[in-house]
C-alpha positions in Angstrom: -2.7 76.3 -69.7 -4.2 79.0 -71.9 -7.4 77.1 -72.4 -7.8 76.8 -68.6 -7.3 80.6 -68.3 -9.9 81.3 -71.0 -12.4 78.9 -69.4 -11.9 80.6 -66.0 -12.4 84.0 -67.6 -15.6 82.9 -69.4 -16.8 81.1 -66.3 -16.4 84.2 -64.1 -18.2 86.3 -66.7 -21.1 83.9 -66.8 -21.2 83.8 -63.0 -21.3 87.6 -62.9 -24.1 87.6 -65.6 -26.1 85.2 -63.4 -25.6 87.5 -60.4 -26.7 90.5 -62.5 -29.8 88.7 -63.6 -30.6 87.8 -60.0 -30.1 91.4 -59.0 -32.4 92.5 -61.9 -35.1 90.0 -60.9 -34.9 91.1 -57.2 -35.2 94.8 -58.2 -38.1 94.1 -60.5 -40.0 92.2 -57.8 -39.4 95.1 -55.4 -40.6 97.6 -58.0 -43.7 95.5 -58.7 -44.5 95.4 -55.0 -44.1 99.1 -54.8 -46.4 99.6 -57.8 -49.0 97.2 -56.4 -49.0 99.1 -53.1 -49.3 102.4 -55.0 -52.3 101.0 -57.0 -54.0 99.8 -53.9 -53.4 103.2 -52.1 -54.8 105.2 -55.0 -57.8 102.9 -55.4 -58.6 103.1 -51.7 -58.1 106.8 -51.7 -60.3 107.3 -54.7 -63.1 105.1 -53.3 -63.0 107.0 -50.0 -63.2 110.3 -51.7 -65.9 109.3 -54.2 -68.3 107.9 -51.6 -70.4 111.1 -51.5 -70.0 112.4 -55.1 -73.1 111.0 -56.7 -75.7 111.3 -53.9 -77.3 114.6 -53.2 -77.2 115.5 -49.5 -80.4 116.3 -47.5 -82.1 119.3 -48.9 -79.3 119.9 -51.5 -80.4 121.0 -55.0 -78.8 120.1 -58.3 -76.7 123.2 -58.4 -75.3 122.7 -54.9 -74.6 119.0 -55.7 -72.7 119.9 -58.9 -70.7 122.6 -57.0 -69.8 120.0 -54.3 -68.7 117.5 -56.9 -66.6 120.1 -58.7 -64.8 120.9 -55.5 -64.3 117.2 -54.9 -62.7 116.7 -58.3 -59.7 119.0 -57.5 -58.3 116.7 -54.7 -59.0 113.7 -56.9 -57.0 115.3 -59.7 -54.2 116.0 -57.3 -54.2 112.4 -56.1 -54.0 111.2 -59.7 -51.1 113.5 -60.4 -49.3 112.3 -57.3 -50.0 108.7 -58.3 -48.6 109.3 -61.8 -45.5 111.0 -60.4 -44.9 108.1 -58.0 -45.4 105.5 -60.7 -43.0 107.4 -63.0 -40.4 107.7 -60.3 -40.6 103.9 -59.7 -40.2 103.3 -63.4 -37.3 105.7 -63.6 -35.5 104.1 -60.7 -35.8 100.6 -62.3 -34.7 102.0 -65.7 -31.6 103.6 -64.1 -30.7 100.3 -62.3 -31.2 98.2 -65.4 -29.1 100.6 -67.5 -26.3 100.6 -64.9 -26.2 96.8 -64.7 -26.3 96.4 -68.5 -23.5 99.0 -68.9 -21.4 97.2 -66.3 -22.0 93.8 -67.7 -21.2 95.0 -71.3 -17.9 96.5 -70.2 -16.9 93.4 -68.3 -17.9 91.1 -71.1 -15.9 93.2 -73.6 -12.9 93.1 -71.3 -13.2 89.3 -70.9 -13.6 88.8 -74.7 -10.4 90.9 -75.3 -8.6 88.9 -72.6 -9.6 85.6 -74.2 -8.5 86.9 -77.6 -5.1 88.0 -76.2 -4.6 84.6 -74.7 -5.6 82.9 -78.0 -3.2 85.2 -79.8 -0.3 84.2 -77.5 -1.1 80.5 -78.1 -1.9 80.7 -81.8 0.4 79.7 -84.6 2.3 82.2 -86.7 0.2 84.0 -89.3 -3.0 84.2 -87.3 -2.2 87.6 -85.8 -4.1 89.6 -88.5 -7.3 87.4 -87.9 -7.1 87.9 -84.2 -6.5 91.7 -84.6 -9.6 91.8 -86.9 -11.7 90.1 -84.2 -10.4 92.4 -81.5 -11.3 95.3 -83.7 -14.8 93.9 -84.2 -15.3 93.5 -80.5 -14.0 97.0 -79.8 -16.2 98.5 -82.5 -19.3 96.7 -81.2 -18.6 98.0 -77.7 -18.2 101.5 -79.1 -21.5 101.2 -81.0 -23.2 100.0 -77.8 -21.9 103.0 -75.9 -23.1 105.3 -78.6 -26.5 103.7 -78.6 -26.7 103.9 -74.8 -25.8 107.6 -74.8 -28.5 108.3 -77.5 -31.0 106.4 -75.4 -30.1 108.3 -72.3 -30.5 111.6 -74.2 -34.0 110.5 -75.4 -35.1 109.4 -71.9 -33.8 112.7 -70.4 -35.5 114.9 -73.0 -38.8 112.9 -72.6 -38.6 113.1 -68.8 -38.3 116.9 -69.0 -41.2 117.0 -71.5 -43.4 114.9 -69.3 -42.5 117.1 -66.2 -43.3 120.3 -68.1 -46.5 118.9 -69.5 -47.6 117.8 -66.0 -46.8 121.2 -64.6 -48.7 122.9 -67.4 -51.7 120.8 -67.0 -51.9 120.9 -63.2 -51.1 124.6 -62.7 -54.2 126.1 -64.7 -56.5 123.6 -63.0 -55.3 124.6 -59.5 -55.5 128.3 -60.4 -59.1 127.9 -61.6 -60.1 125.9 -58.6 -58.6 128.5 -56.2 -60.4 131.3 -58.0 -63.7 129.4 -57.8 -63.2 128.8 -54.0 
């Protein structure tokens, strides 16, 4: 009877893992579609805005053409910044979803492993309790190490996200201020 229970627990964990992988695949496909649409939108937008950059207009001198091109670069830079922000947001959403699924799966697998070990302990012969306790300790310590690693990873991602946002703000703000002064 204990073997049947252990097999049911392991089967349910494996079924849940397959469901999680299916969910990850679906979210990856959706994110890829969003990124492809974003790529096409920025390419189309840049091609439309670049149509008149290189050609001088009728009666336009070199100085006027360079000034016109300089004014055209500001909207292009804003489009690129918006594109990068959107791409980063898509990546951050996928990362959050993957992290959530991985955390949930790890916790459920840990609980299932401990449940199987408890079932094995009940059915095991006398004298095996220390071995099973050691294995339980190993599983619990591995799960604790995973949690610590996950927290460290979240801290790194959060600090890098703030650094990227600050850098983007610092880069775009002086360029916009110079362009406004020139206009």
